[in-house]
C-alpha positions in Angstrom: 0.0 0.0 0.0 1.2 3.5 -0.7 1.2 6.3 1.9 -2.3 7.3 0.8 -3.6 3.8 1.5 -4.4 3.0 -2.1 -3.3 -0.2 -3.9 -0.3 0.2 -6.2 0.3 -2.3 -9.0 4.0 -2.8 -8.8 4.0 -4.0 -12.4 3.4 -0.4 -13.5 6.4 1.0 -11.6 8.9 0.0 -14.3 8.5 0.8 -18.0 10.4 -0.3 -21.0 9.2 0.8 -24.5 11.1 1.2 -27.8 11.8 4.8 -28.5 11.7 5.8 -24.8 15.1 6.0 -23.1 16.4 3.9 -26.0 14.3 1.0 -24.9 16.1 0.8 -21.5 14.0 -0.1 -18.4 13.3 3.0 -16.3 11.1 4.1 -13.5 7.7 4.8 -15.1 6.9 8.5 -15.4 10.5 9.5 -14.9 13.8 9.6 -16.8 15.6 7.5 -14.2 17.0 4.3 -15.6 16.9 1.1 -13.6 20.7 0.7 -14.3 21.3 4.1 -12.7 19.5 3.0 -9.5 21.5 -0.2 -9.6 24.8 1.8 -9.9 23.9 3.9 -6.9 23.1 0.8 -4.9 26.4 -0.8 -6.0 28.2 2.3 -4.8 26.8 1.7 -1.4 23.6 3.8 -1.2 20.6 2.2 0.4 17.2 2.8 -1.2 16.3 5.6 1.3 19.5 7.5 0.3 18.7 7.1 -3.4 15.2 8.6 -2.7 16.8 11.5 -0.9 19.3 12.0 -3.7 16.6 12.5 -6.3 13.9 14.1 -4.2 11.1 13.2 -6.5 11.3 9.4 -6.4 9.3 7.3 -3.9 10.8 4.5 -1.9 8.5 1.9 -3.7 9.9 3.1 -7.1 13.5 2.5 -6.0 12.7 -0.9 -4.5 10.9 -1.8 -7.8 13.9 -0.7 -9.8 16.2 -2.8 -7.6 13.8 -5.8 -7.9 13.9 -5.4 -11.7 17.7 -5.2 -11.6 18.1 -8.3 -9.5 15.6 -10.2 -11.7 17.5 -9.2 -14.8 21.0 -8.8 -13.4 22.9 -10.6 -16.1 21.5 -8.5 -18.9 21.8 -5.2 -17.0 25.3 -6.0 -15.8 26.3 -6.8 -19.4 24.9 -3.4 -20.4 26.8 -1.6 -17.6 30.0 -3.3 -18.6 29.4 -2.2 -22.2 28.9 1.4 -21.2 32.0 1.3 -19.0 34.1 0.0 -21.9 32.6 2.6 -24.2 33.5 5.4 -21.7 37.0 4.0 -21.2 37.5 4.0 -25.0 36.3 7.6 -25.3 38.6 8.7 -22.5 41.5 7.0 -24.1 40.8 8.6 -27.5 40.5 12.0 -25.8 43.9 11.7 -24.3 45.6 11.0 -27.7 
């Protein structure tokens, strides 16, 4: 139940649609990617700290993003590794 006491369908908290955020899973109604929430959590932030960092997210949204991440961890970790590699290559090219 949400703070207002109404039922929340947790299936609607994460969205993934072609053409929106390049098809990456994100918190519905926001531009916050699931992988971004996962990175903050990997960096040591607990869900309450992530909520405080953004100011507009609700705790249930962060928990839903983390649940989605852990359910799809292999795929999302692969994407995070690809993005890290891409950033490393861009940094190396910029130093040349």
